C-alpha positions as CSV (number, residue, x, y, z in Angstrom):
1,X,-7.7,6.9,28.4
2,X,-8.9,5.6,31.6
3,X,-7.8,8.3,33.7
4,X,-11.2,10.7,34.1
5,X,-12.2,6.6,34.3
6,X,-9.8,6.2,37.7
7,X,-10.1,10.3,39.0
8,X,-13.8,9.4,39.3
9,X,-13.8,5.8,40.7
10,X,-11.5,7.0,43.0
11,X,-13.7,9.5,44.2
12,X,-16.6,7.5,44.6
13,X,-15.2,5.3,46.7
14,X,-13.4,8.0,48.9
15,X,-17.4,8.1,49.9
16,X,-16.2,4.8,51.7
17,X,-12.9,5.4,53.4
18,X,-12.8,6.3,57.3
19,X,-16.1,4.6,57.7
20,X,-16.4,2.0,60.1
21,X,-18.4,-0.9,58.3
22,X,-20.6,-1.2,55.0
23,X,-24.1,0.3,55.6
24,X,-27.0,0.3,52.9
25,X,-27.0,4.3,53.3
26,X,-23.2,4.5,52.4
27,X,-22.8,2.0,49.4
28,X,-26.0,3.4,47.9
29,X,-24.2,6.6,47.7
30,X,-21.3,5.4,46.5
31,X,-22.9,3.3,43.9
32,X,-24.6,6.2,42.0
33,X,-21.1,7.7,42.1
34,X,-20.1,4.8,40.2
35,X,-22.3,4.4,38.1
36,X,-22.5,8.0,37.2
37,X,-18.2,7.3,36.4
38,X,-19.2,4.9,34.0
39,X,-21.3,6.2,31.8
40,X,-19.4,9.2,31.7
41,X,-16.9,6.9,30.6
42,X,-19.0,6.1,27.9
43,X,-19.8,2.8,28.8
44,X,-23.1,1.3,27.6
45,X,-26.1,2.2,30.4
46,X,-27.4,-1.3,30.7
47,X,-24.2,-2.8,31.3
48,X,-22.7,0.3,34.1
49,X,-26.6,-0.1,35.9
50,X,-26.1,-4.6,36.3
51,X,-22.8,-3.9,37.6
52,X,-22.8,-1.4,39.5
53,X,-26.2,-4.0,41.1
54,X,-23.6,-6.6,41.5
55,X,-21.1,-4.6,43.0
56,X,-24.3,-3.5,46.1
57,X,-25.0,-6.9,46.5
58,X,-21.6,-8.3,46.9
59,X,-21.0,-5.6,49.1
60,X,-23.8,-5.7,51.2
61,X,-23.5,-9.8,51.3
62,X,-19.8,-9.9,53.4
63,X,-19.1,-9.7,56.3
64,X,-15.9,-6.5,56.4
65,X,-12.8,-8.2,57.5
66,X,-11.3,-6.3,61.1
67,X,-7.8,-6.2,59.1
68,X,-9.4,-4.8,56.1
69,X,-11.4,-1.7,56.3
70,X,-14.4,-0.9,54.0
71,X,-12.9,1.0,51.0
72,X,-10.3,-1.7,50.7
73,X,-13.1,-3.8,50.5
74,X,-14.9,-1.9,48.2
75,X,-12.5,-1.6,45.7
76,X,-11.6,-5.4,46.0
77,X,-15.1,-5.9,45.0
78,X,-15.0,-3.6,41.9
79,X,-12.3,-4.8,40.9
80,X,-13.6,-8.1,40.5
81,X,-16.3,-6.9,38.7
82,X,-14.6,-4.9,36.0
83,X,-12.6,-8.2,36.1
84,X,-15.7,-10.4,35.3
85,X,-17.4,-7.6,33.5
86,X,-14.1,-7.6,30.6
87,X,-13.9,-11.5,30.5
88,X,-12.7,-12.3,33.5
89,X,-9.3,-14.5,32.1
90,X,-7.3,-13.2,28.9
91,X,-7.8,-15.7,25.6
92,X,-5.0,-16.8,23.4
93,X,-5.5,-16.8,19.8
94,X,-6.7,-20.4,17.8
95,X,-3.7,-21.8,15.8
96,X,-4.3,-24.7,13.8
97,X,-4.2,-25.9,10.8
98,X,-0.9,-26.1,8.0
99,X,-1.2,-23.2,7.3
100,X,-3.1,-21.7,10.0
101,X,-5.5,-18.6,8.8
102,X,-6.0,-15.4,11.6
103,X,-8.4,-13.0,9.4
104,X,-8.5,-9.6,10.3
105,X,-11.6,-7.3,9.9
106,X,-13.2,-4.2,10.9
107,X,-13.7,-0.4,9.3
108,X,-11.4,1.8,7.2
109,X,-9.3,3.3,9.8
110,X,-9.4,1.4,12.9
111,X,-6.0,0.3,12.8
112,X,-6.2,-3.2,10.7
113,X,-3.3,-3.1,8.6
114,X,-1.2,-1.5,11.2
115,X,-2.1,-4.1,13.8
116,X,-1.4,-6.7,11.1
117,X,1.9,-5.8,10.7
118,X,2.3,-6.1,14.9
119,X,0.3,-9.1,15.1
120,X,2.9,-10.7,12.5
121,X,6.1,-9.3,14.5
122,X,4.6,-10.7,17.5
123,X,4.0,-13.7,15.8
124,X,7.3,-14.2,14.7
125,X,9.4,-13.7,17.7
126,X,7.6,-16.7,18.7
127,X,9.2,-18.8,16.0
128,X,6.6,-18.8,14.1
129,X,7.1,-18.3,9.9
130,X,4.5,-15.6,8.9
131,X,3.2,-14.3,5.8
132,X,1.3,-11.5,5.6
133,X,-2.0,-10.7,3.4
134,X,-2.9,-7.8,1.8
135,X,-6.6,-8.4,0.4
136,X,-7.6,-4.9,0.8
137,X,-8.9,-4.5,-3.2
138,X,-9.9,-0.9,-2.9
139,X,-7.0,1.5,-0.8
140,X,-3.9,1.0,-2.8
141,X,-2.2,2.7,0.1
142,X,-2.9,-0.7,2.4
143,X,-1.3,-2.7,0.0
144,X,2.1,-0.6,0.0
145,X,1.0,0.3,3.9
146,X,1.3,-3.9,4.3
147,X,5.0,-4.2,2.4
148,X,6.5,-1.5,4.9
149,X,5.0,-2.7,7.9
150,X,6.1,-6.5,6.2
151,X,9.8,-5.1,5.5
152,X,9.8,-3.4,9.2
153,X,9.4,-6.3,11.3
154,X,11.3,-9.0,8.5
155,X,8.0,-10.4,7.2
156,X,6.6,-11.7,3.2
157,X,3.6,-9.8,1.9
158,X,1.3,-11.6,-0.5
159,X,-0.2,-9.4,-3.4
160,X,-2.1,-8.9,-6.5
161,X,-2.3,-5.0,-7.3
162,X,-3.6,-6.1,-10.4
163,X,-6.6,-8.1,-8.9
164,X,-10.0,-7.1,-8.0
165,X,-10.7,-10.4,-6.4
166,X,-10.4,-10.5,-2.6
167,X,-11.9,-14.7,-2.6
168,X,-9.3,-14.8,-5.0
169,X,-6.5,-13.4,-3.1
170,X,-6.8,-14.3,-0.3
171,X,-7.0,-18.6,-1.9
172,X,-4.3,-18.0,-4.0
173,X,-2.0,-16.7,-0.9
174,X,-2.7,-19.9,1.3
175,X,-1.5,-21.9,-1.2
176,X,1.6,-19.8,-1.8
177,X,2.5,-20.6,1.9
178,X,2.1,-23.6,1.8
179,X,4.4,-23.6,-1.0
180,X,6.6,-21.7,0.9
181,X,6.3,-23.9,4.7
182,X,4.7,-20.7,5.8
183,X,2.7,-21.4,9.0
184,X,0.7,-18.7,9.3
185,X,-1.2,-16.5,7.3
186,X,-2.5,-13.2,8.3
187,X,-5.4,-11.5,5.9
188,X,-6.0,-8.0,6.4
189,X,-8.6,-7.3,4.5
190,X,-10.6,-4.0,3.1
191,X,-12.8,-1.9,5.4
192,X,-15.3,1.2,4.7
193,X,-16.4,4.6,6.4
194,X,-19.5,2.4,7.2
195,X,-21.0,-1.1,7.3
196,X,-22.5,-1.4,5.0
197,X,-24.5,-4.4,2.9
198,X,-21.3,-5.1,0.2
199,X,-18.7,-4.9,2.8
200,X,-20.5,-7.6,4.6
201,X,-20.9,-10.2,1.4
202,X,-17.4,-9.7,0.6
203,X,-16.0,-10.4,4.4
204,X,-18.3,-13.1,4.7
205,X,-17.0,-14.5,1.2
206,X,-13.7,-14.4,2.4
207,X,-14.6,-16.1,5.5
208,X,-16.4,-19.3,3.3
209,X,-13.6,-19.6,0.8
210,X,-10.3,-20.0,3.1
211,X,-12.4,-21.2,6.5
212,X,-10.1,-18.8,9.0
213,X,-9.1,-20.6,12.9
214,X,-9.2,-17.7,13.9
215,X,-11.0,-14.5,12.9
216,X,-10.5,-10.9,14.9
217,X,-12.7,-8.1,14.3
218,X,-10.4,-4.4,15.1
219,X,-12.2,-2.0,16.4
220,X,-10.9,1.8,17.5
221,X,-11.5,2.6,20.9
222,X,-11.6,6.1,20.4
223,X,-14.8,5.6,18.9
224,X,-16.8,4.7,21.7
225,X,-20.4,2.9,21.8
226,X,-19.9,3.7,18.2
227,X,-17.2,1.1,17.7
228,X,-19.3,-1.3,20.4
229,X,-22.3,-1.0,17.4
230,X,-20.5,-1.4,14.4
231,X,-18.9,-5.0,16.5
232,X,-22.6,-5.8,17.0
233,X,-23.3,-5.8,13.3
234,X,-19.8,-7.5,12.1
235,X,-20.3,-10.2,14.9
236,X,-23.7,-11.1,13.8
237,X,-22.7,-11.4,10.6
238,X,-19.0,-13.3,10.6
239,X,-19.3,-14.6,14.3
240,X,-15.6,-13.2,14.5
241,X,-13.6,-15.2,17.6
242,X,-12.4,-12.0,18.9
243,X,-11.6,-8.7,19.3
244,X,-8.6,-5.7,19.0
245,X,-8.2,-2.6,20.6
246,X,-6.5,-0.4,19.0
247,X,-5.6,2.9,19.7
248,X,-5.5,2.8,23.6
249,X,-3.5,5.5,24.2
250,X,-5.9,8.1,23.2
251,X,-7.5,10.4,25.3
252,X,-11.2,9.1,24.7
253,X,-13.6,8.0,27.9
254,X,-12.9,4.1,27.5
255,X,-16.4,2.9,27.8
256,X,-15.7,0.4,23.9
257,X,-13.5,-1.6,26.5
258,X,-15.7,-2.0,29.5
259,X,-18.9,-3.2,27.3
260,X,-17.5,-4.7,23.8
261,X,-17.2,-8.3,25.8
262,X,-20.6,-8.4,27.3
263,X,-22.8,-6.9,24.4
264,X,-21.0,-9.4,21.8
265,X,-20.2,-11.7,24.2
266,X,-16.7,-12.3,22.5
267,X,-13.4,-11.8,24.4
268,X,-10.6,-9.0,24.0
269,X,-7.4,-10.4,22.2
270,X,-5.1,-8.0,21.9
271,X,-4.8,-4.1,23.4
272,X,-2.8,-1.9,20.3
273,X,-1.3,1.3,22.0
274,X,0.5,3.6,19.8
275,X,2.6,2.6,16.8
276,X,5.2,1.0,16.9
277,X,5.1,-3.2,15.6
278,X,6.3,-3.9,20.0
279,X,3.1,-1.6,21.1
280,X,1.1,-4.7,21.6
281,X,0.0,-6.6,24.6
282,X,-2.5,-10.1,24.8
283,X,-5.1,-7.8,26.4
284,X,-5.8,-8.8,30.8
285,X,-8.8,-8.1,32.4
286,X,-7.7,-8.6,35.4
287,X,-4.8,-6.0,34.8
288,X,-6.7,-3.8,33.1
289,X,-9.1,-4.0,36.2
290,X,-6.8,-2.8,38.1
291,X,-4.9,-0.4,35.8
292,X,-8.4,1.1,35.9
293,X,-8.5,1.7,39.5
294,X,-4.6,3.1,40.0
295,X,-3.4,-0.2,40.9
296,X,-1.0,-0.7,38.8
297,X,0.3,-2.8,36.2
298,X,3.5,-4.7,37.5
299,X,2.7,-7.8,36.2
300,X,2.9,-6.0,32.3
301,X,5.6,-3.5,32.9
302,X,7.9,-6.8,33.9
303,X,6.8,-8.9,30.7
304,X,7.8,-5.7,28.3
305,X,10.8,-5.7,29.9
306,X,11.8,-8.8,29.2
307,X,11.0,-8.7,25.5
308,X,12.8,-5.6,25.0
309,X,16.0,-6.2,26.6
310,X,18.5,-7.5,25.7
311,X,19.8,-10.7,27.9
312,X,23.6,-10.3,27.6
313,X,23.4,-6.4,27.0
314,X,21.3,-6.5,30.7
315,X,24.0,-8.3,32.2
316,X,27.0,-6.5,30.4
317,X,24.9,-3.4,32.6
318,X,24.6,-5.3,35.3
319,X,28.4,-5.7,35.5
320,X,29.5,-2.2,34.7
321,X,27.3,-1.0,37.6
322,X,29.0,-3.6,40.5
323,X,32.3,-2.7,39.3
324,X,31.1,1.3,39.7
325,X,31.7,1.9,35.6
326,X,28.4,2.8,34.2
327,X,28.9,6.1,32.2
328,X,27.1,7.8,29.2
329,X,27.3,5.1,27.0
330,X,25.6,2.2,29.7
331,X,23.2,5.2,30.1
332,X,22.3,5.6,26.2
333,X,22.1,2.2,25.8
334,X,19.6,1.7,28.6
335,X,17.2,4.7,27.5
336,X,17.6,2.6,23.6
337,X,16.1,-0.1,25.7
338,X,13.1,1.9,27.5
339,X,12.4,3.7,24.4
340,X,11.8,-0.3,22.9
341,X,9.1,-0.8,25.2
342,X,6.7,1.5,24.4
343,X,5.0,4.8,25.2
344,X,6.8,6.2,28.7
345,X,3.8,7.8,30.5
346,X,1.8,4.1,29.5
347,X,5.0,2.5,31.2
348,X,4.9,5.3,34.2
349,X,1.2,4.6,34.6
350,X,1.9,0.7,35.3
351,X,3.3,1.4,38.4
352,X,1.0,1.9,41.6
353,X,0.4,5.1,43.2
354,X,1.7,6.5,39.7
355,X,-0.8,7.4,37.5
356,X,-2.3,10.4,39.9
357,X,1.4,12.1,39.7
358,X,1.6,12.0,35.6
359,X,-1.6,13.0,34.4
360,X,-0.6,15.7,33.6
361,X,2.4,15.7,32.3
362,X,3.6,16.0,29.3
363,X,5.2,12.4,28.6
364,X,6.4,10.9,25.3
365,X,9.8,9.0,23.8
366,X,10.1,12.3,22.5
367,X,11.2,13.7,26.2
368,X,14.5,11.4,26.3
369,X,15.9,13.6,22.4
370,X,18.0,16.5,24.2
371,X,19.0,13.9,26.7
372,X,20.4,11.7,23.6
373,X,21.6,14.6,21.9
374,X,23.5,15.8,24.4
375,X,25.3,12.2,25.2
376,X,26.1,11.6,21.4
377,X,27.3,15.7,21.7
378,X,30.2,14.3,23.9
379,X,33.7,12.5,23.0
380,X,34.2,9.2,23.9
381,X,36.7,10.0,26.4
382,X,34.0,12.3,28.0
383,X,30.9,10.0,28.1
384,X,33.3,7.0,30.2
385,X,34.8,10.3,32.4
386,X,32.1,12.7,32.6
387,X,34.5,14.2,35.4
388,X,36.6,15.6,32.6
389,X,33.7,17.9,31.5
390,X,34.6,22.0,32.5
391,X,33.1,24.3,31.2
392,X,34.2,25.1,27.7
393,X,34.0,21.3,27.0
394,X,29.8,21.7,28.0
395,X,29.7,25.1,25.8
396,X,30.4,22.9,23.4
397,X,28.0,20.2,24.0
398,X,25.3,22.5,24.5
399,X,26.2,24.5,21.6
400,X,26.3,20.8,19.5
401,X,23.3,19.4,20.9
402,X,20.6,22.3,20.0
403,X,20.7,22.7,24.1
404,X,21.9,25.0,27.2
405,X,24.1,25.2,29.3
406,X,22.3,24.5,32.6
407,X,20.1,21.6,30.6
408,X,23.8,19.9,30.3
409,X,24.2,21.0,34.1
410,X,21.5,19.8,34.8
411,X,22.4,15.8,32.9
412,X,25.9,15.7,34.8
413,X,24.2,16.2,38.1
414,X,21.7,13.9,37.8
415,X,23.5,11.3,36.4
416,X,26.3,12.0,39.0
417,X,23.6,11.1,41.6
418,X,22.3,7.7,39.8
419,X,26.3,6.9,40.1
420,X,26.7,7.8,43.7
421,X,23.6,5.4,44.8
422,X,24.7,2.8,42.6
423,X,27.4,2.6,44.0
424,X,25.7,3.1,48.3
425,X,24.1,0.5,46.6
426,X,27.1,-1.7,45.7
427,X,28.8,-1.4,48.9
428,X,26.0,-2.3,50.8
429,X,25.4,-5.4,48.7
430,X,29.3,-6.1,49.9
431,X,28.6,-5.7,53.4
432,X,25.2,-8.4,53.2
433,X,23.2,-5.3,54.3
434,X,20.8,-5.0,51.2
435,X,19.7,-8.7,51.8
436,X,19.1,-7.9,55.0
437,X,16.7,-5.2,54.6
438,X,15.3,-7.2,51.2
439,X,14.3,-10.6,53.6
């Protein structure tokens, strides 16, 4: 979503690179380009002007350190201001009460129901007992969708398909939660295609009746400034506690994420990318600012890996790598673990410097399918001992996987090179060279 903004900011900052010092003249030219980049990204004009004014004042106020080039100093200032613009620090959700009640609001199509499922999965991973509530009385598909998601993540769903009173459904669900020992209740409410009075009155009535400890407004970040305006309207009526930005894996300009905190003065608490239940992250303004500037987000990448990878499996794989016994079964297992972490292009974008390299590449989780098909077409013996795969075996594997012999050859070659690299690193580690290099 932030690729175009990232490119334009980098081009703007380039005007300072190579300069001996920061002056009013070179800062003015850079600030003009930064402001244009932000407004082109659909950031509210007043917000864009305020932040660039602060960046200019900071840049002119600070002395340039001898060891830091003006361009690097300017990047640091921009990162600090983007971080502050998006909220400064990550904000957790308020889970109090017995049960704690979380109310989900937003327009139809914003991703409320999917987010409700993701949030329940997120809280369940923390060991919490969750109940999902289908309080959308207008869209039958919403009840069915929530039930499917609940089953997918192993969370119970409370619904009353024949009841057309959203307030009663929510209150009954809380009573049910108390009886069954559920500690958190997530209430998915109805949305409309546009804000209307009937919708606002209903959601207000639900909030009054159940007194949630946390009210979250879900907004589709693809809708740009419309998302900001809708958030403002909802906040005036609901006084919600935080914002959830969905569809951040889209190709919109991203201005909503940068503007919404300033306009409604409420923190962004979660961001959602993709449809998978694991594709939910706590929003860290500093990490997002780093990603916007092309500096990556290694911390989030590591956290996703820790969530996705099974510790026992990781130890088993590590032991096999040390013994130079890593085979195609292990490789396939690792691929499946990586896919759990989310969209591959999004993951690569978290690595510093990778954003530019992958910008024009069409990478998604489907890119793994030919590899998985090839490995699945091998016999158990071939997976353990790839060196026995001769011409006739390659032909059979290609035919069985729907690929061609060249693709099979490429995978075998890449796998062989990977194993040689592992062997080399094991040798270096055994001799102590690797430890010396890492000091």
